[in-house]
C-alpha positions as CSV (number, residue, x, y, z in Angstrom):
1,M,-3.3,-10.4,-4.0
2,T,-2.9,-14.2,-4.4
3,S,0.7,-13.7,-5.5
4,H,1.3,-11.7,-2.3
5,F,0.1,-14.6,-0.2
6,L,2.2,-17.0,-2.0
7,F,5.2,-14.7,-1.8
8,A,4.7,-14.3,1.9
9,L,4.2,-18.0,2.4
10,A,7.5,-18.7,0.6
11,L,9.3,-16.0,2.6
12,V,8.4,-16.9,6.1
13,S,8.1,-20.6,5.6
14,G,4.9,-19.6,7.3
15,T,3.2,-21.2,10.2
16,L,-0.4,-20.5,9.8
17,L,-1.1,-18.2,12.7
18,W,-4.9,-18.5,12.5
19,S,-6.3,-21.5,10.7
20,Q,-10.0,-21.7,10.1
21,E,-10.4,-23.5,13.4
22,A,-8.4,-21.0,15.3
23,R,-10.4,-18.2,13.7
24,R,-13.6,-19.7,14.9
25,A,-12.2,-19.7,18.4
26,Q,-11.6,-15.9,18.3
27,S,-14.3,-13.4,18.6
28,P,-14.5,-9.7,17.5
29,I,-13.3,-7.0,19.8
30,S,-16.0,-4.7,20.8
31,R,-15.8,-0.9,21.1
32,H,-17.1,-1.3,24.6
33,E,-14.1,-3.4,25.5
34,L,-11.6,-0.9,23.9
35,C,-13.4,2.0,25.7
36,Q,-13.0,0.3,29.0
37,A,-9.2,-0.2,28.4
38,I,-8.7,3.4,27.2
39,A,-10.9,4.9,29.9
40,A,-8.9,3.0,32.6
41,E,-5.6,4.5,31.3
42,L,-7.1,8.0,31.1
43,R,-8.5,7.7,34.6
44,Q,-5.1,7.0,36.0
45,T,-3.9,10.3,34.9
46,G,-6.6,12.2,36.6
47,I,-9.0,12.8,33.8
48,S,-12.6,13.1,35.3
49,E,-15.3,10.6,34.6
50,D,-17.4,13.0,32.6
51,R,-14.6,13.6,30.1
52,L,-13.8,9.9,29.5
53,P,-14.7,8.6,26.0
54,Q,-17.8,6.5,25.4
55,P,-18.0,3.4,23.2
56,A,-19.5,5.6,20.4
57,D,-16.3,7.7,20.6
58,I,-14.1,4.8,19.5
59,E,-13.2,4.2,15.9
60,M,-11.7,1.0,14.6
61,S,-10.4,1.0,11.0
62,V,-10.8,-2.7,10.6
63,E,-12.7,-5.5,12.6
64,T,-10.1,-7.1,14.8
65,T,-10.5,-10.4,16.7
66,A,-8.9,-11.9,19.7
67,A,-9.0,-15.0,22.0
68,P,-12.4,-15.3,23.8
69,V,-10.7,-14.7,27.2
70,R,-8.7,-11.5,26.8
71,S,-7.8,-8.2,28.4
72,F,-6.4,-5.1,26.7
73,R,-3.8,-2.4,27.6
74,V,-2.8,0.9,26.0
75,A,0.8,0.4,24.8
76,G,1.2,3.8,23.2
77,A,-0.7,6.9,22.2
78,C,-0.4,10.0,20.0
79,W,-2.5,12.8,18.8
80,D,-3.6,12.5,15.1
81,P,-3.8,16.1,13.8
82,V,-5.5,15.1,10.6
83,R,-8.4,13.3,12.2
84,E,-8.2,15.5,15.3
85,M,-8.5,12.4,17.5
86,A,-6.3,10.5,19.9
87,Q,-4.7,7.4,18.4
88,F,-4.0,4.5,20.8
89,R,-1.9,1.5,20.2
90,I,-3.7,-1.4,21.9
91,E,-2.2,-4.8,22.9
92,C,-3.6,-7.7,24.6
93,A,-2.4,-8.1,28.2
94,Q,-1.3,-11.8,27.6
95,P,0.9,-13.0,24.6
96,G,-1.0,-14.8,21.9
97,Q,-4.4,-13.3,22.6
98,C,-4.2,-10.8,19.8
99,I,-2.0,-8.9,17.3
100,P,-1.4,-5.2,18.4
101,F,-3.6,-2.8,16.6
102,L,-4.5,0.9,16.5
103,V,-7.8,2.7,17.4
104,H,-8.9,6.3,17.4
105,A,-10.9,7.9,20.1
106,R,-12.7,11.2,20.3
107,I,-11.4,13.0,23.3
108,D,-10.6,16.6,24.1
109,R,-7.1,17.7,23.0
110,A,-6.4,19.2,26.3
111,Q,-7.4,16.1,28.1
112,F,-5.2,14.1,25.8
113,D,-2.3,16.5,26.4
114,L,-2.8,16.0,30.1
115,F,-2.7,12.2,29.7
116,A,0.5,12.5,27.6
117,A,2.2,14.6,30.1
118,N,1.4,12.4,32.9
119,R,2.4,9.2,31.0
120,G,5.7,10.8,29.8
121,G,7.4,9.8,26.6
122,L,4.3,9.8,24.4
123,D,4.5,11.4,21.1
124,A,2.7,14.8,21.0
125,S,1.4,14.1,17.4
126,C,1.2,11.0,15.3
127,R,3.7,10.9,12.4
128,S,2.6,8.5,9.6
129,T,5.8,8.9,7.6
130,P,8.6,10.3,9.9
131,P,11.7,11.5,8.1
132,S,14.5,8.8,8.0
133,A,16.9,10.8,10.1
134,E,14.3,11.3,12.8
135,R,13.4,7.6,12.8
136,H,17.0,6.6,13.2
137,S,17.4,8.9,16.2
138,N,14.6,6.9,18.0
139,R,15.6,4.2,20.4
140,P,15.9,0.9,18.4
141,V,13.4,-1.7,19.4
142,V,15.1,-4.6,17.7
143,R,18.8,-5.4,17.4
144,P,21.0,-7.8,15.5
145,G,20.6,-11.3,16.9
146,D,17.1,-10.6,18.4
147,R,14.4,-13.2,17.8
148,A,11.2,-11.8,16.5
149,Q,7.9,-12.7,14.9
150,V,7.3,-11.6,11.4
151,L,3.7,-11.3,10.2
152,F,2.0,-11.2,6.9
153,I,-1.7,-10.0,7.3
154,G,-4.2,-10.3,4.5
155,T,-7.8,-10.4,3.9
156,H,-8.4,-14.2,4.5
157,M,-5.2,-15.3,6.2
158,R,-2.6,-14.4,8.7
159,L,0.8,-15.9,8.6
160,S,3.5,-15.8,11.3
161,S,7.0,-17.1,11.6
162,A,10.0,-16.7,13.9
163,V,13.0,-14.9,12.5
164,T,16.4,-13.5,13.5
165,C,17.0,-9.8,13.1
166,L,20.2,-9.0,11.2
167,E,20.1,-5.2,11.7
168,R,18.9,-2.8,14.4
169,G,15.7,-0.9,13.8
170,S,13.2,1.5,15.4
171,E,9.5,1.3,14.7
172,G,8.8,2.0,11.0
173,D,12.3,1.0,9.8
174,I,12.8,-1.7,7.2
175,I,15.5,-4.2,8.2
176,R,16.9,-7.5,7.0
177,V,15.9,-10.6,8.8
178,R,16.7,-14.4,8.5
179,N,14.0,-17.1,8.9
180,E,14.7,-20.6,10.3
181,D,15.4,-22.0,6.7
182,G,18.3,-19.3,6.4
183,H,16.4,-17.3,3.8
184,I,17.1,-13.5,4.2
185,F,14.4,-10.9,3.4
186,R,13.2,-7.5,4.5
187,A,10.6,-6.7,7.1
188,R,9.2,-3.5,8.6
189,V,9.6,-3.1,12.4
190,S,6.2,-2.5,14.0
191,G,7.1,-2.9,17.6
192,P,9.5,-4.7,20.0
193,G,9.9,-8.2,18.7
194,L,7.3,-7.8,15.9
195,L,7.8,-7.1,12.2
196,E,5.6,-7.2,9.1
197,V,6.5,-8.6,5.7
198,V,7.5,-6.1,3.0
199,T,6.2,-7.4,-0.3
200,P,7.8,-6.2,-3.7
């Protein structure tokens, strides 16, 4: 793991996104906060109060932190057929408050389908490894010349650096990018303007 950190640091000429001092200023995100954000989205599509998820219905795979003053929004959603749960992509409402992350919620499939139909454009089911041809048929979220942030996230450290995209890509695609020092490397597209380092 140490070699991966050194590799990532060399690749991105990394700016330390969260130093120890900055991490102290962050606080863990609670299930209650996430439940409120998800319930607000579901409520807008006509799902009744008694069918909204409760904090105990929210599952987070890792502890995530954010700035002390923050608010959250649902940026995307799909149905996870393996876990039989809804998967939500959560973002902070304001830039810099947190890194986008995924959570699962136990809700009725029919209620999720109603939510997806009302929102339009949501995937019916999550695809962890979509076929390459299917990925490339999706609308690209980055294009050559776009500026983006590339992240390397590890156990004790998060690095971030500005890069220029050299290729177009949809979520999940691996593209070439160039950092400010001119170094070219590959990164995986995780969202509009956001990529993750691909280590060898």
